DRENSE-664185 format. One line per 8 residues: number of its first residue (from 1); their letters; for each residue x, y, z of C-alpha. Coordinates in pm, 1 decimal, always signed. Layout:
# residues N
NUM> a> X,Y,Z; ...
# end
This chain:
# residues 447
1> msrtlfgt> +4185.5,-8033.3,+20792.2; +4273.6,-8166.5,+20447.2; +4584.1,-8350.8,+20327.6; +4750.9,-8249.8,+20004.2; +5113.2,-8315.2,+20099.8; +5060.0,-8668.6,+20231.9; +4944.2,-8956.2,+20011.2; +4851.0,-9313.9,+20101.3
9> dgvrgran> +5200.9,-9385.2,+20231.6; +5359.3,-9065.8,+20359.9; +5500.0,-8793.6,+20136.2; +5639.9,-8912.0,+19804.6; +5759.7,-8771.4,+19473.0; +6055.0,-8708.9,+19247.9; +6363.9,-8596.7,+19439.5; +6438.3,-8223.3,+19414.5
17> shpmtaet> +6086.5,-8155.1,+19282.0; +5788.7,-8052.4,+19493.4; +5702.8,-8194.7,+19738.7; +6024.4,-8394.7,+19773.9; +6264.2,-8105.8,+19822.3; +6514.9,-8039.3,+20098.9; +6311.9,-7733.4,+20200.9; +5993.2,-7936.2,+20246.3
25> alklgaaa> +6182.2,-8206.5,+20436.5; +6321.1,-7939.6,+20671.1; +5969.8,-7809.2,+20737.5; +5832.8,-8161.4,+20781.1; +6103.6,-8238.3,+21033.9; +6027.0,-7924.2,+21233.3; +5651.5,-7989.4,+21220.0; +5688.6,-8354.1,+21323.5
33> grffrrdg> +5925.7,-8255.0,+21602.6; +5678.6,-8002.9,+21741.1; +5383.1,-8244.4,+21696.6; +5547.8,-8535.0,+21879.2; +5718.4,-8356.9,+22166.2; +5564.3,-8480.4,+22488.6; +5575.9,-8275.3,+22806.8; +5742.0,-8427.0,+23108.5
41> kaehrvvi> +5993.9,-8641.5,+22925.2; +6361.7,-8601.2,+22999.6; +6450.3,-8664.8,+22638.3; +6262.5,-8632.9,+22312.1; +6399.2,-8862.9,+22045.1; +6340.0,-8974.0,+21688.3; +6490.4,-9261.3,+21490.1; +6551.0,-9216.1,+21116.3
49> gkdtrlsg> +6614.5,-9496.8,+20869.7; +6655.1,-9486.7,+20494.0; +6700.1,-9707.5,+20191.1; +6991.2,-9680.3,+19947.2; +6877.5,-9395.7,+19718.8; +7127.3,-9122.3,+19640.8; +6882.0,-8855.5,+19759.0; +6853.6,-9023.9,+20099.6
57> ymfetalt> +7156.2,-8831.6,+20224.7; +6992.7,-8499.6,+20139.3; +6660.1,-8579.0,+20304.9; +6826.8,-8733.5,+20610.2; +7022.0,-8411.6,+20666.5; +6723.2,-8182.7,+20606.5; +6493.6,-8379.9,+20838.2; +6762.0,-8384.3,+21105.9
65> agltstgm> +6795.6,-8006.2,+21088.5; +6421.1,-7956.1,+21123.6; +6384.2,-8204.6,+21407.5; +6677.7,-8078.7,+21612.9; +6550.3,-7722.6,+21571.8; +6250.2,-7819.0,+21784.4; +6456.2,-7995.0,+22050.8; +6433.7,-8353.3,+21923.5
73> nvyllgpv> +6739.8,-8577.2,+21958.0; +6793.8,-8766.7,+21634.5; +6929.1,-9122.0,+21606.5; +7037.0,-9208.6,+21252.1; +7005.9,-9577.7,+21167.5; +7141.9,-9566.8,+20811.8; +7006.2,-9817.6,+20555.6; +6751.5,-10043.6,+20727.3
81> ptpavgyl> +6418.2,-10197.4,+20616.8; +6101.4,-9998.2,+20682.5; +5974.9,-10252.9,+20941.0; +6300.4,-10204.6,+21132.5; +6207.6,-9838.8,+21184.3; +5866.0,-9936.3,+21318.7; +6025.8,-10186.7,+21556.5; +6308.9,-9959.9,+21672.8
89> ttsmradv> +6071.8,-9667.5,+21735.5; +5915.6,-9864.5,+22019.7; +6229.7,-10053.4,+22120.8; +6426.1,-9729.7,+22166.1; +6132.3,-9544.3,+22328.2; +6133.4,-9284.2,+22052.9; +5857.9,-9025.8,+22012.4; +5854.6,-9078.3,+21636.0
97> gimisash> +6019.5,-9292.1,+21370.1; +6088.3,-9181.1,+21013.2; +6170.9,-9390.7,+20707.0; +6315.3,-9221.0,+20399.1; +6213.1,-9436.5,+20104.0; +5996.2,-9453.0,+19794.7; +5958.4,-9828.6,+19837.5; +5934.6,-9999.4,+19495.9
105> npyhdngi> +5970.9,-9677.8,+19290.4; +6282.5,-9597.3,+19080.5; +6580.9,-9427.1,+19242.6; +6484.5,-9075.8,+19126.5; +6177.6,-9085.9,+19354.0; +6189.5,-9072.3,+19731.0; +5947.3,-9051.5,+20020.6; +5911.2,-8981.0,+20391.5
113> kffgpdgf> +5702.5,-9211.4,+20613.3; +5625.1,-9145.3,+20978.8; +5568.0,-9389.9,+21264.0; +5412.7,-9290.8,+21595.2; +5556.3,-9387.3,+21935.6; +5358.3,-9712.6,+21916.9; +5548.8,-9812.9,+21600.8; +5245.2,-9785.2,+21373.6
121> klsdeaea> +5203.6,-9548.3,+21078.6; +5014.1,-9229.4,+21145.8; +4642.5,-9178.5,+21100.8; +4502.8,-8944.4,+20836.8; +4413.3,-8702.4,+21114.9; +4767.8,-8690.4,+21254.3; +4912.8,-8637.5,+20906.9; +4665.6,-8356.0,+20844.9
129> eieemvrn> +4776.2,-8181.7,+21166.3; +5143.2,-8211.8,+21070.9; +5065.3,-8079.0,+20724.2; +4887.5,-7780.5,+20877.5; +5195.9,-7709.7,+21087.2; +5414.0,-7726.0,+20774.5; +5193.9,-7458.5,+20617.4; +5182.9,-7233.8,+20922.0
137> gvepaaae> +5535.6,-7287.9,+21053.1; +5638.8,-7386.1,+21405.6; +5819.2,-7214.9,+21687.8; +6179.2,-7337.4,+21720.4; +6332.2,-7441.5,+22050.9; +6541.9,-7202.0,+22253.5; +6913.9,-7210.6,+22171.3; +6997.1,-7410.7,+22483.5
145> nigrarri> +6729.2,-7670.9,+22398.4; +6832.7,-7754.9,+22039.7; +6855.2,-8132.5,+21988.9; +7157.2,-8344.1,+21906.7; +7211.1,-8600.7,+21630.1; +7420.9,-8914.5,+21624.2; +7453.1,-9234.4,+21425.5; +7346.5,-9569.6,+21570.9
153> ddgrfryl> +7560.6,-9860.4,+21456.5; +7360.3,-10149.6,+21599.6; +7011.4,-10072.9,+21464.2; +7043.4,-10325.0,+21184.6; +7162.5,-10594.7,+21423.7; +6873.7,-10530.3,+21664.6; +6628.3,-10581.7,+21378.4; +6819.7,-10885.3,+21250.6
161> erakasfp> +6771.7,-11059.4,+21585.3; +6405.5,-10956.4,+21589.9; +6353.3,-11116.1,+21248.8; +6530.6,-11437.8,+21352.7; +6316.2,-11455.8,+21666.2; +6003.2,-11479.5,+21447.3; +6125.7,-11812.3,+21306.6; +6020.5,-12119.9,+21509.9
169> nhlklsgl> +6297.8,-12228.3,+21745.5; +6260.7,-12598.1,+21664.4; +6313.8,-12545.2,+21290.8; +6620.8,-12476.8,+21079.9; +6676.2,-12390.6,+20714.3; +6958.3,-12641.1,+20678.8; +6951.7,-12810.2,+20338.7; +6750.5,-12533.6,+20171.6
177> kvvvdcan> +6908.7,-12339.1,+19887.9; +6752.3,-11991.5,+19887.8; +6786.2,-11713.3,+19630.7; +6720.7,-11374.4,+19792.8; +6688.4,-11063.2,+19576.9; +6728.1,-10752.6,+19792.7; +6654.7,-10504.1,+19508.1; +6979.7,-10317.6,+19583.6
185> gaayktap> +6777.2,-10170.4,+19866.2; +6750.9,-10139.9,+20241.6; +6778.9,-10512.6,+20322.6; +7088.6,-10578.1,+20112.1; +7284.9,-10680.3,+20422.7; +7012.1,-10786.8,+20663.3; +6819.0,-11042.4,+20457.3; +7114.7,-11258.9,+20345.1
193> evlwelga> +7258.5,-11252.3,+20698.8; +6930.9,-11365.3,+20859.3; +6882.5,-11650.0,+20611.5; +7243.2,-11769.1,+20645.8; +7236.2,-11757.4,+21025.0; +6919.1,-11970.0,+21021.3; +7103.8,-12234.9,+20821.8; +7016.7,-12170.6,+20457.3
201> dviplgvt> +7252.2,-12194.6,+20161.5; +7208.7,-11836.0,+20040.0; +7243.4,-11700.7,+19685.7; +7219.6,-11319.6,+19719.6; +7110.1,-11089.2,+19438.8; +7065.0,-10710.4,+19436.5; +7319.1,-10654.3,+19713.8; +7545.4,-10396.7,+19547.3
209> pngvnink> +7360.9,-10064.7,+19584.9; +7521.0,-9758.5,+19427.0; +7250.5,-9499.5,+19490.7; +7082.7,-9526.6,+19151.2; +7021.4,-9900.6,+19096.5; +6757.0,-9960.9,+19363.2; +6467.6,-10168.2,+19216.8; +6634.0,-10155.6,+18873.0
217> dcgsthva> +6571.0,-10487.3,+18696.0; +6554.5,-10664.2,+19031.3; +6342.9,-10711.0,+19341.3; +5970.6,-10770.3,+19384.7; +5875.2,-10554.3,+19084.8; +6111.0,-10742.0,+18848.9; +6097.6,-11104.4,+18959.3; +6244.0,-11241.6,+18634.7
225> taaaavlt> +6597.2,-11188.1,+18768.4; +6539.0,-11403.6,+19075.9; +6335.2,-11660.3,+18882.1; +6625.2,-11710.2,+18640.4; +6867.5,-11747.1,+18932.2; +6645.2,-12008.7,+19099.4; +6652.3,-12220.5,+18783.2; +7022.2,-12165.3,+18716.1
233> hgadvgic> +7129.7,-12262.9,+19068.3; +6866.2,-12530.7,+19123.1; +6743.3,-12342.9,+19428.1; +6451.0,-12458.0,+19640.3; +6291.3,-12114.3,+19662.3; +6341.4,-11749.4,+19575.5; +6261.2,-11443.9,+19786.5; +6212.0,-11106.3,+19616.6
241> ldgdadrv> +6204.2,-10796.9,+19835.4; +6142.5,-10438.4,+19727.6; +6357.4,-10131.8,+19792.6; +6259.1,-10087.2,+20156.9; +6187.2,-10457.8,+20221.1; +5829.6,-10415.4,+20340.5; +5692.2,-10638.0,+20063.4; +5783.4,-10977.0,+19919.5
249> miidengq> +5717.8,-11212.1,+19630.1; +5799.9,-11583.4,+19646.7; +5948.8,-11783.3,+19356.0; +5903.4,-12161.5,+19360.7; +6162.9,-12413.2,+19242.7; +6014.7,-12401.0,+18890.8; +6052.0,-12023.5,+18862.5; +5679.8,-11953.4,+18914.9
257> vadgdqim> +5572.5,-11649.3,+19117.3; +5346.1,-11637.4,+19422.0; +5213.4,-11290.3,+19501.4; +5085.3,-11151.4,+19827.9; +4741.7,-11310.1,+19788.4; +4887.9,-11661.3,+19764.3; +5122.9,-11599.7,+20057.3; +4835.2,-11469.1,+20271.5
265> allaarwa> +4619.9,-11768.7,+20176.9; +4888.4,-12010.2,+20294.0; +4954.2,-11825.5,+20618.8; +4584.6,-11780.0,+20699.3; +4512.8,-12151.2,+20655.9; +4819.0,-12259.0,+20854.9; +4761.5,-12009.0,+21133.1; +4395.4,-12111.8,+21158.7
273> qhgqlkgd> +4501.0,-12477.3,+21176.5; +4736.4,-12398.7,+21465.1; +4488.3,-12171.1,+21643.8; +4705.1,-11866.0,+21574.6; +4469.2,-11671.8,+21342.0; +4273.3,-11426.9,+21555.5; +3903.9,-11395.7,+21475.7; +3932.4,-11642.5,+21185.0
281> alvatvms> +3976.4,-11341.6,+20956.6; +4226.2,-11206.8,+20705.8; +4237.0,-10835.8,+20619.6; +4320.1,-10745.0,+20258.4; +4246.3,-10461.8,+20017.1; +3997.5,-10424.7,+19735.6; +4279.7,-10525.5,+19497.2; +4306.7,-10880.6,+19631.4
289> nlgleryl> +4185.8,-11149.4,+19394.3; +3834.5,-11288.9,+19413.2; +3992.6,-11634.4,+19420.7; +4142.6,-11554.5,+19762.0; +3800.4,-11465.7,+19898.7; +3651.5,-11791.8,+19768.5; +3940.1,-11995.6,+19910.4; +3897.4,-11843.3,+20255.7
297> edqklrle> +3525.5,-11913.6,+20248.6; +3602.8,-12279.9,+20176.3; +3834.5,-12277.3,+20480.1; +3553.8,-12127.7,+20694.6; +3753.1,-11806.1,+20721.5; +3650.9,-11448.3,+20649.4; +3806.5,-11182.4,+20423.8; +3780.6,-10822.9,+20541.3
305> rtavgdry> +3851.9,-10572.6,+20261.9; +3990.8,-10219.9,+20298.3; +4104.1,-9932.5,+20079.8; +4440.1,-9976.0,+19906.1; +4741.6,-9911.5,+20129.3; +4899.7,-10123.3,+20399.3; +4830.3,-9841.7,+20646.5; +4455.7,-9894.6,+20600.2
313> vvermreg> +4500.9,-10269.2,+20633.5; +4677.0,-10219.7,+20966.9; +4411.9,-9975.1,+21092.0; +4138.6,-10230.7,+21016.2; +4338.4,-10509.2,+21181.0; +4376.7,-10305.7,+21497.2; +4009.0,-10211.1,+21500.3; +3899.4,-10574.3,+21466.8
321> gwnlggeq> +4168.9,-10732.0,+21680.2; +4298.5,-10937.6,+21386.2; +4663.8,-11032.3,+21340.0; +4710.0,-11113.8,+20970.5; +4656.4,-10894.1,+20667.2; +4821.5,-10748.9,+20364.0; +4812.0,-10663.6,+19998.1; +4835.7,-10849.6,+19670.3
329> sghivmtd> +5150.9,-10647.0,+19598.7; +5333.4,-10836.0,+19874.9; +5284.1,-10626.8,+20188.9; +5219.9,-10894.2,+20451.4; +5132.5,-10754.8,+20793.7; +5167.7,-10984.5,+21094.7; +5106.5,-10780.4,+21408.2; +5234.9,-11065.9,+21625.5
337> yattgdgl> +5578.1,-10980.5,+21483.6; +5574.2,-10631.5,+21328.8; +5377.5,-10306.7,+21314.1; +5387.7,-10278.4,+20934.8; +5445.6,-10492.8,+20627.3; +5763.0,-10699.4,+20665.3; +5887.8,-10881.5,+20356.0; +6164.3,-11069.6,+20533.8
345> iaalqfla> +5954.3,-11198.0,+20824.1; +5677.6,-11298.5,+20579.6; +5936.6,-11491.8,+20378.3; +6054.2,-11662.4,+20698.0; +5698.0,-11772.3,+20767.7; +5684.2,-11928.2,+20420.1; +6019.8,-12099.0,+20473.3; +5900.5,-12226.7,+20811.6
353> amaetnqr> +5607.2,-12394.2,+20633.5; +5852.1,-12559.1,+20392.1; +6074.5,-12679.2,+20676.6; +5787.5,-12804.3,+20891.7; +5590.0,-12986.2,+20619.9; +5887.3,-13095.7,+20408.7; +5690.6,-12976.8,+20105.3; +5835.6,-12798.9,+19804.5
361> asqlsksf> +5768.5,-12430.5,+19743.2; +5544.3,-12515.8,+19445.3; +5319.8,-12722.4,+19672.6; +5273.3,-12435.5,+19916.3; +5266.2,-12131.1,+19691.1; +4939.8,-12191.6,+19504.5; +4655.1,-12238.6,+19747.1; +4384.1,-12124.1,+19501.9
369> etvpqllk> +4313.5,-12065.0,+19134.9; +4308.2,-11695.0,+19060.6; +4016.4,-11532.8,+18884.6; +4155.5,-11360.4,+18570.1; +4249.4,-11008.2,+18671.9; +4369.6,-10725.0,+18450.5; +4522.6,-10398.6,+18569.8; +4623.2,-10108.5,+18345.9
377> nvryeaga> +4756.5,-9768.1,+18446.0; +4704.4,-9431.1,+18278.4; +4940.8,-9147.9,+18370.8; +4796.8,-8796.8,+18400.5; +4926.3,-8448.8,+18471.2; +4919.1,-8329.7,+18831.4; +4605.4,-8129.9,+18897.6; +4397.7,-8300.3,+18627.8
385> apldtdgv> +4075.5,-8480.0,+18723.0; +4000.5,-8726.7,+18441.9; +3765.2,-8935.1,+18657.0; +3529.5,-8636.7,+18684.7; +3462.3,-8609.8,+18309.3; +3132.6,-8724.6,+18162.6; +3303.7,-8952.9,+17909.4; +3493.0,-9144.6,+18176.9
393> kaaiadae> +3189.2,-9170.8,+18402.7; +2985.4,-9312.7,+18113.9; +3256.8,-9564.7,+18025.9; +3277.8,-9681.9,+18387.9; +2900.1,-9720.3,+18413.9; +2890.0,-9921.0,+18089.5; +3175.1,-10147.2,+18206.1; +3006.7,-10211.1,+18540.4
401> tkltgngr> +2685.5,-10308.2,+18362.8; +2869.9,-10558.3,+18142.3; +3042.8,-10713.3,+18444.3; +2726.3,-10750.3,+18652.9; +2712.6,-11111.5,+18767.4; +3043.5,-11190.1,+18593.2; +3307.4,-10998.2,+18787.6; +3397.3,-10662.7,+18935.2
409> llirksgt> +3555.9,-10331.5,+18833.3; +3780.9,-10109.1,+19043.1; +3894.2,-9760.0,+18938.5; +4117.5,-9554.6,+19164.9; +4387.4,-9292.5,+19175.3; +4726.9,-9411.0,+19290.5; +4825.8,-9261.9,+19622.6; +5195.5,-9259.2,+19534.7
417> eplirvma> +5211.6,-9166.2,+19163.8; +4998.3,-8957.7,+18919.4; +4825.9,-9267.8,+18780.1; +4469.1,-9380.9,+18730.0; +4454.9,-9754.9,+18798.4; +4190.5,-9950.9,+18606.7; +4142.4,-10305.2,+18738.3; +3879.5,-10567.9,+18664.0
425> ecedaqll> +3822.1,-10933.9,+18741.3; +3613.7,-11166.3,+18526.2; +3604.1,-11536.8,+18436.8; +3553.7,-11436.7,+18070.1; +3901.0,-11325.6,+17957.8; +3774.7,-11158.0,+17639.8; +3510.6,-10956.9,+17823.8; +3774.2,-10864.9,+18080.7
433> ervvdsvv> +4002.8,-10720.4,+17812.7; +3720.1,-10526.8,+17647.9; +3586.7,-10357.5,+17960.0; +3930.4,-10256.0,+18088.1; +4034.1,-10118.6,+17749.1; +3710.2,-9925.0,+17715.4; +3769.8,-9744.3,+18044.1; +4142.6,-9692.9,+17971.8
441> davqaav> +4057.0,-9540.4,+17632.5; +3809.7,-9303.7,+17796.1; +4060.9,-9195.3,+18062.2; +4331.4,-9143.3,+17800.5; +4096.0,-8930.9,+17594.2; +4016.3,-8719.8,+17900.8; +4385.7,-8681.7,+17984.7
# end
């Protein structure tokens, strides 16, 4: 079975345009309800969380209608981080968890992500089966077996305590001034509360969501706002989350940014030192910098690479029995604490390193020198296949030849937007610019 509805991270698109319509959400809810119902259980339940997008109300209602039509009881969590849904799916013994979010995208986009009863995102095979059921339709429950729906008021507080429990008991954040940018998203209450309760002096940003300002000039995709606040307030560190708080960027006291690769490098080395890193391996995607790979080799550690998408990182971690992985974009997956990327818990691990070593953020946030990396995106119309044209294939082959022995080239379609991503790494900055531009020009011509 093929997948055309699902991408690399659930179903995503512009709200009120295919596939992100209320009608599709209704069908997805019914299909997921039928797929996850398990015989012999007294109650079939699903937990639904969302971020702060205006369209979240519409999709929450449509999913609820579809799910209850198949006999599922729905528990509505309201705005909570994506990792909270993964955690609460298992904690509340739910058959399925659903997060309504388009992560770092603008407010006019939205998405639907599914978690299985184990709290992990679904496999490609499971998504394909659900998609097939959307196409074919499902049999509704009998009238007397229709599910119920109700709101859960303590979901956020359950996750808040879970996040605090990941911070070492013998440490406190007392004396640390922390800027936290919540991107006007799902963690706008949770993240500042956790940091304050652990002792930090908190300067919150992006905590006034209005339905249309999520990720707008704030959060992990616009770190300049937090960097400026760190300098203005003389803060020790800045934490930038995205709209659903499953990714993070760290700002040091000088306003410099540490991405997911630098955060993973620090955690891998520290965990290995304390005997916490399973298998002496870190799992990351093909997008992670070559400098990270070299640094890990120097530490006698191994880098395992996967396709882009935190779901694929987690699948590889589970296959290999490893407990640390993530993406350059800031998804940090720590299966000792969470079933998916968790920006807040990753930030707490960084803050724990600061508290334990008494080192400044700038001393901990640059473990390695990055190899120059350039990424450019080319937007294309849905249905087009620019990578299949002879001109683009020739440009890619020529670029790969020029980079042989000097770097690497990666071309891929985005799984969440109609974009062709052209990325290269090379020590020679001028060669890097030329090869990327040559491929971008070819793709643009094909588009």
